Structures are given as C-alpha cells and as structure tokens.
Wavefront OBJ file of the C-alpha trace (Angstrom):
o trace
v -0.121 -18.317 47.763
v 0.628 -21.946 46.998
v 3.756 -23.241 45.275
v 1.786 -24.342 42.197
v 0.490 -20.804 41.586
v 3.827 -19.092 42.029
v 5.474 -20.269 38.749
v 2.370 -19.238 36.803
v 2.416 -15.844 38.455
v 6.128 -15.398 37.737
v 5.609 -16.546 34.183
v 2.787 -14.052 33.676
v 4.867 -11.293 35.258
v 7.780 -12.145 32.962
v 5.498 -12.076 29.897
v 4.105 -8.705 30.910
v 7.561 -7.224 31.437
v 8.839 -8.740 28.207
v 5.936 -7.212 26.284
v 6.576 -3.835 27.879
v 10.243 -3.948 26.910
v 9.733 -5.158 23.359
v 6.608 -3.180 22.461
v 8.491 -0.042 21.279
v 10.648 -2.187 18.991
v 7.634 -4.044 17.638
v 5.794 -0.763 17.055
v 8.799 0.707 15.253
v 9.193 -2.321 12.999
v 5.476 -2.353 12.310
v 5.559 1.304 11.329
v 8.563 0.834 9.025
v 7.017 -2.174 7.327
v 3.717 -0.349 6.890
v 5.541 2.612 5.301
v 7.431 0.318 2.917
v 4.263 -1.507 1.922
v 2.425 1.800 1.432
v 5.261 3.103 -0.754
v 5.303 -0.054 -2.889
v 1.535 -0.023 -3.282
v 1.617 3.658 -4.247
v 4.329 2.970 -6.827
v 2.378 0.076 -8.335
v -0.826 2.116 -8.452
v 1.011 5.014 -10.093
v 2.576 2.791 -12.751
v -0.732 1.041 -13.456
v -2.592 4.337 -13.746
v 0.126 5.781 -15.949
v -0.045 2.813 -18.304
v -3.839 2.961 -18.506
v -3.880 6.723 -18.977
v -1.419 6.479 -21.854
v -3.763 4.007 -23.581
v -6.677 6.403 -23.072
v -4.610 9.341 -24.367
v -3.715 7.387 -27.525
v -7.357 6.490 -28.053
v -8.378 10.135 -27.685
v -5.695 11.186 -30.169
v -6.936 8.539 -32.643
v -10.521 9.765 -32.224
v -9.416 13.353 -32.702
v -7.638 12.458 -35.966
v -10.656 10.535 -37.181
v -12.983 13.445 -36.420
v -10.700 15.868 -38.257
v -10.586 13.539 -41.267
v -14.380 13.256 -41.295
v -14.739 17.029 -41.008
v -12.342 17.538 -43.934
v -14.302 15.040 -46.048
v -17.624 16.665 -45.245
v -16.241 20.114 -46.119
v -14.988 18.888 -49.497
l 1 2 3 4 5 6 7 8 9 10 11 12 13 14 15 16 17 18 19 20 21 22 23 24 25 26 27 28 29 30 31 32 33 34 35 36 37 38 39 40 41 42 43 44 45 46 47 48 49 50 51 52 53 54 55 56 57 58 59 60 61 62 63 64 65 66 67 68 69 70 71 72 73 74 75 76
C-alpha cells in the first residue's frame, strides 16, 4: 500500500466507524421527529374534519327544518 492511499483508507475507515457509532442516535432522532410530525398532522386533520363536519351537520339540520316546514304547509 502506498502512502497516498493510506490517508484515504484511514479516512474511509473513520467515516465507517463514525456512521456505526452515530447511527442509533440518528435513528432515534428520526423516529422521534417522525412521531411528532405524525401527531401534528393527525391533530390538524382531526380539527379540519371536525370543522367541516360541523358545517355539514348544520346544513343537514337546516334541511331537516325546511322539510318539516314544507310538510306542515302541505298538510294544512
């Protein structure tokens, strides 16, 4: 092995060892961040759906009242 290849080899070996040592930490952080993002997305989806469902429920209630009024008029 020549002297010019040795620093590259040591550098590569150091990178490999560094990755091996830090990979569990990186995986843990990645998992935590993913869980936080998932939770925030779920919360936003829930609030958006809740808001839209309440609009639909009000519209159904309005339609129900209108139908009852029309039925009462037709019976009179």
